[in-house]
C-alpha positions in Angstrom: -1.0 -124.6 -39.1 -2.1 -121.5 -41.0 -2.3 -123.6 -44.2 -4.5 -126.1 -42.5 -6.9 -123.4 -41.3 -7.0 -121.9 -44.7 -7.7 -125.3 -46.2 -10.6 -125.9 -43.7 -12.1 -122.5 -44.5 -11.9 -123.2 -48.3 -13.6 -126.6 -47.8 -16.3 -124.9 -45.8 -16.8 -122.3 -48.5 -17.2 -125.0 -51.2 -19.7 -126.9 -49.0 -21.7 -123.7 -48.4 -21.7 -123.0 -52.2 -22.9 -126.5 -53.0 -25.6 -126.1 -50.4 -26.7 -122.9 -52.0 -26.8 -124.5 -55.4 -28.8 -127.4 -54.0 -31.2 -125.0 -52.4 -31.7 -123.1 -55.6 -32.5 -126.3 -57.5 -35.0 -127.2 -54.8 -36.5 -123.8 -55.1 -36.7 -124.2 -58.9 -38.5 -127.5 -58.6 -40.9 -125.9 -56.1 -41.6 -123.1 -58.5 -42.2 -125.5 -61.3 -44.7 -127.5 -59.1 -46.4 -124.3 -58.0 -46.9 -123.0 -61.5 -48.5 -126.3 -62.5 -50.8 -126.2 -59.6 -51.8 -122.6 -60.5 -52.5 -123.7 -64.0 -54.7 -126.6 -62.9 -56.4 -124.5 -60.2 -57.2 -121.8 -62.6 -58.9 -124.2 -65.0 -60.9 -125.6 -62.1 -62.0 -122.1 -61.0 -63.0 -121.3 -64.6 -65.0 -124.5 -64.6 -66.7 -123.6 -61.4 -67.4 -120.1 -62.6 -68.8 -121.5 -65.8 -71.1 -123.6 -63.7 -72.0 -120.8 -61.4 -72.0 -118.0 -63.9 -73.7 -119.4 -66.8 -74.0 -116.0 -68.3 -70.1 -115.6 -68.8 -69.0 -116.4 -72.3 -66.8 -119.5 -72.7 -64.4 -118.0 -75.1 -63.4 -115.3 -72.6 -62.5 -117.8 -69.9 -60.4 -119.9 -72.2 -58.6 -116.8 -73.5 -57.8 -115.7 -70.0 -56.5 -119.2 -69.0 -54.3 -119.4 -72.0 -52.7 -116.0 -71.4 -52.0 -116.9 -67.8 -50.4 -120.2 -68.8 -48.2 -118.5 -71.5 -47.2 -115.9 -69.1 -46.2 -118.3 -66.2 -44.3 -120.9 -68.3 -41.8 -118.4 -69.9 -41.1 -116.9 -66.5 -40.2 -120.3 -65.0 -37.9 -121.2 -67.9 -36.2 -117.9 -67.6 -35.5 -118.5 -64.0 -34.3 -122.0 -64.8 -31.9 -120.7 -67.3 -30.7 -118.1 -64.9 -30.2 -120.7 -62.2 -28.4 -122.9 -64.7 -26.1 -120.1 -65.6 -25.5 -119.5 -61.9 -24.8 -123.1 -61.4 -22.3 -123.2 -64.2 -20.6 -120.1 -62.9 -20.5 -121.7 -59.4 -19.0 -124.9 -60.9 -16.3 -122.8 -62.7 -15.7 -120.9 -59.5 -15.5 -124.1 -57.5 -12.9 -125.5 -60.0 -10.9 -122.3 -59.8 -11.0 -122.6 -56.0 -10.0 -126.2 -56.2 -7.0 -125.4 -58.4 -6.1 -122.5 -56.1 -6.5 -124.9 -53.2 -4.2 -127.4 -54.9 -1.6 -124.7 -55.6 -1.9 -123.5 -52.0 -1.5 -127.1 -50.8 1.7 -127.4 -52.9 3.0 -124.1 -51.7 2.1 -125.0 -48.2 4.0 -128.3 -48.4 7.0 -126.5 -49.9 6.7 -123.8 -47.1 6.4 -126.5 -44.4 9.5 -128.2 -45.8 11.4 -124.9 -45.9 10.1 -124.3 -42.4 11.5 -127.6 -41.2 14.8 -126.8 -43.0 14.8 -123.4 -41.4 14.1 -124.9 -37.9 16.9 -127.3 -38.4 19.2 -124.5 -39.5 18.0 -122.5 -36.5 18.8 -125.4 -34.2 22.2 -125.7 -35.8 22.9 -122.0 -35.5 21.8 -122.1 -31.9 24.2 -124.9 -31.2 26.9 -123.0 -33.0 26.0 -119.9 -31.1 26.3 -121.8 -27.8 29.8 -123.1 -28.9 30.8 -119.6 -30.0 29.5 -118.1 -26.7 31.6 -120.6 -24.8 34.6 -119.8 -27.0 33.9 -116.0 -26.6 33.8 -116.4 -22.8 37.1 -118.3 -22.9 38.5 -115.6 -25.2 37.3 -112.9 -22.8 38.9 -114.7 -19.9 42.1 -115.0 -21.9 41.9 -111.3 -23.0 41.4 -110.2 -19.4 44.5 -112.2 -18.4 46.4 -110.8 -21.3 45.3 -107.2 -20.4 46.4 -107.8 -16.8 49.7 -109.1 -18.0 50.0 -106.2 -20.4 49.3 -103.8 -17.6 52.0 -105.5 -15.5 54.4 -105.3 -18.4 53.6 -101.6 -18.9 54.4 -100.9 -15.3 57.6 -102.9 -15.5 58.4 -101.1 -18.8 57.7 -97.8 -17.1 60.1 -98.8 -14.3 62.7 -99.9 -16.8 62.3 -96.7 -18.7 62.9 -94.7 -15.5 65.9 -96.9 -14.7 67.1 -96.5 -18.2 66.8 -92.8 -18.1 68.6 -92.7 -14.8 71.3 -95.0 -16.2 71.6 -92.9 -19.3 72.0 -89.7 -17.2 74.6 -91.5 -15.0 76.3 -92.7 -18.2 76.4 -89.2 -19.5 77.8 -88.0 -16.2 80.3 -90.9 -16.3 81.3 -90.1 -19.9 81.7 -86.5 -19.0 83.8 -87.4 -16.1 85.9 -89.9 -18.2 86.4 -87.2 -20.8 87.4 -84.8 -18.1 89.8 -87.3 -16.6 91.1 -88.1 -20.1 91.7 -84.4 -20.7 93.4 -84.1 -17.3 95.4 -87.2 -18.0 96.4 -85.9 -21.4 97.4 -82.7 -19.8 99.1 -84.5 -16.9 102.8 -85.0 -17.4 103.9 -88.6 -17.8 107.1 -89.5 -16.1 108.6 -92.9 -15.7 112.1 -94.4 -16.1 114.0 -97.6 -15.6 117.8 -98.0 -15.9 120.6 -100.4 -15.1 124.2 -99.5 -14.1 126.7 -101.0 -16.4 127.9 -104.1 -18.3 131.5 -103.7 -16.9 131.1 -105.8 -13.8 132.7 -104.3 -10.6 132.3 -100.6 -9.9 134.5 -99.4 -7.0 135.9 -99.3 -4.5 137.1 -95.6 -5.1 139.0 -93.3 -2.8 136.2 -90.7 -3.0 132.5 -90.7 -3.3 131.4 -91.2 -6.9 128.1 -90.4 -8.6 126.6 -93.5 -10.2 125.7 -93.1 -13.8 123.1 -95.7 -14.8 124.0 -95.9 -18.5 121.6 -98.6 -19.7 118.2 -96.9 -20.1 115.3 -99.1 -20.9 112.4 -96.6 -20.1 112.6 -92.9 -20.0 109.1 -91.4 -20.5 109.3 -87.7 -20.2 113.1 -87.7 -20.5 113.4 -86.8 -16.9 116.5 -89.0 -16.4 119.8 -88.0 -17.8 122.2 -91.1 -18.3 125.2 -88.7 -19.0 125.0 -87.3 -15.4 123.0 -90.0 -13.6 120.5 -87.3 -12.4 116.7 -87.6 -12.4 115.1 -84.1 -12.6 111.4 -83.7 -11.6 109.6 -81.9 -14.5 106.6 -80.8 -12.3 105.7 -80.6 -8.7 104.3 -83.8 -7.5 104.7 -87.0 -5.6 107.2 -89.5 -7.0 108.0 -93.1 -6.4 111.7 -94.1 -6.6 113.4 -97.5 -6.2 116.9 -98.9 -6.5 118.5 -102.3 -6.2 122.2 -102.8 -5.3 124.1 -106.0 -6.0 127.5 -106.9 -4.5 129.9 -109.7 -5.7 133.1 -108.8 -3.8 134.2 -109.1 -0.2 133.7 -105.8 1.6 131.2 -102.9 1.8 128.4 -102.6 -0.7 126.0 -99.6 -0.5 124.8 -96.2 -1.9 123.8 -92.7 -0.9 120.6 -91.2 -2.1 120.7 -87.4 -2.7 117.8 -85.0 -3.1 119.5 -82.0 -4.8 122.6 -81.7 -2.6 121.0 -83.2 0.5 121.7 -86.8 1.5 118.4 -88.5 2.4 119.3 -92.2 2.4 122.3 -94.3 3.2 122.0 -98.1 2.6 125.0 -100.4 3.2 125.8 -104.1 3.6 129.0 -106.0 4.5 129.8 -108.8 2.3 132.2 -111.5 3.4 132.2 -113.9 0.4 132.2 -113.5 -3.3 128.6 -114.7 -3.8 125.9 -112.4 -5.1 124.2 -110.3 -2.5 121.3 -107.9 -3.1 119.2 -105.3 -1.3 116.4 -103.2 -2.7 115.0 -99.9 -1.3 112.2 -97.6 -2.4 111.1 -94.1 -1.4 108.1 -91.8 -2.0 109.1 -88.2 -2.2 107.4 -84.9 -2.8 109.5 -83.0 -5.3 109.3 -79.5 -6.8 109.8 -78.9 -10.4 113.5 -78.9 -10.9 114.5 -81.0 -7.9 117.0 -83.7 -8.6 117.7 -87.2 -7.4 120.9 -89.1 -7.9 122.8 -92.1 -6.3 126.3 -91.9 -5.0 128.8 -94.8 -4.4 130.6 -94.1 -1.1 134.4 -94.3 -1.1 135.7 -97.8 -0.2 132.3 -99.3 -1.3 131.7 -101.3 -4.4 128.7 -102.6 -6.5 128.4 -105.1 -9.3 126.5 -105.2 -12.6 126.8 -106.9 -15.9 124.6 -107.8 -18.8 122.1 -109.4 -16.4 121.2 -106.0 -14.9 121.9 -106.7 -11.2 122.0 -103.1 -10.1 119.0 -100.9 -11.2 117.5 -97.4 -10.6 113.8 -96.6 -11.5 111.0 -94.1 -10.7 107.7 -92.6 -11.8 105.4 -89.7 -11.1 102.5 -90.9 -8.9 100.4 -87.7 -9.3 101.1 -84.0 -9.8 100.4 -81.4 -7.1 
C-alpha cells in the first residue's frame, strides 16, 4: 500500500514537471512573439515620428531601432538557451526518477512477496502457537495432577518415615531385649538329662528297697545326673520338670518311690497278672534348692523291666531358675 502511494506521488511529480516545462516553452514562444511585435511597432512609431517630426534626422532613428533590435534578440536567445538547459536537466531528472521508480517498483514487489511469505509464516506460527498452547494447557493439567500425586506421595512418605522411625526404635529396643535375654540365657544354667535303666532285663524283686541306677545316659547337659549313684542333684535354685516311665514284664507288683533328698514324695505301683508288657508314666514339677537331690527307689518285692529297647526311663530339665 505504501509503495502504491509512493508511486502515485512520483507520477504526480513527473506530470507537474512536464507541465512546468510546457509552460516554460509557451512562455518562451510568447516572449519571441512579443519581441517581434516590439520590433515592428518601433519601426512604425519611427515612421510616424518621421512623418510628424520632419525635423528629426533619419539616421538617428535608424540607429536607435537597430540598437533596440540587437539588444532584444540576444536576450531572447539567452533565455531560450537557459530554458533548453533547464529542459535537458529536467529530462535527466525525470529519467533518474524513472529509474528510481523502477528500482522502487522492483524492491516493492520483492518486499510484497516477502510480506506475503511473512504473513504465511505468521499464520503458520499462529497455528503452531495454538497447538503449543493446547499442549501447554494439557501439560499444565498433567503437571498439576503430578504435583498433587507427588504431594500425596510426600505425605505417605512422611508417614512411612515416621512408621519406619518408630519401627527402627522398636527394633533397637527388641534387639536390646534380645541381647539382654541372650546374655541372661548365656548366664542361665542349662540342665537337662535323659536316661534308661539297664540292658539286663528284670530288676527285682529284692528283699529290701533298692536305689535304681539308670546306667544308660543319653543326655546329661550340666552333668547334674550321676549314673554311678542314680541321683540327680539340682545345680541352682529353680523349678524343675521330672518324668519317669516304668515297665513291667513279670507277674506281681511293679512300681517305684520318688525321693527328694531323703523325703519320699511319690509312690507309684501297679499289679501285673500276666507276663505281657505293662507301662505307666508319671511326671512332676518341683521347686528345688541348689544341692537338692532326686532319686528313684525300687520297693522290696517289686520288679521292673528294661532291655536294649529302653522300656524304663528317667529324665528331667530346669524350667527356669529362681
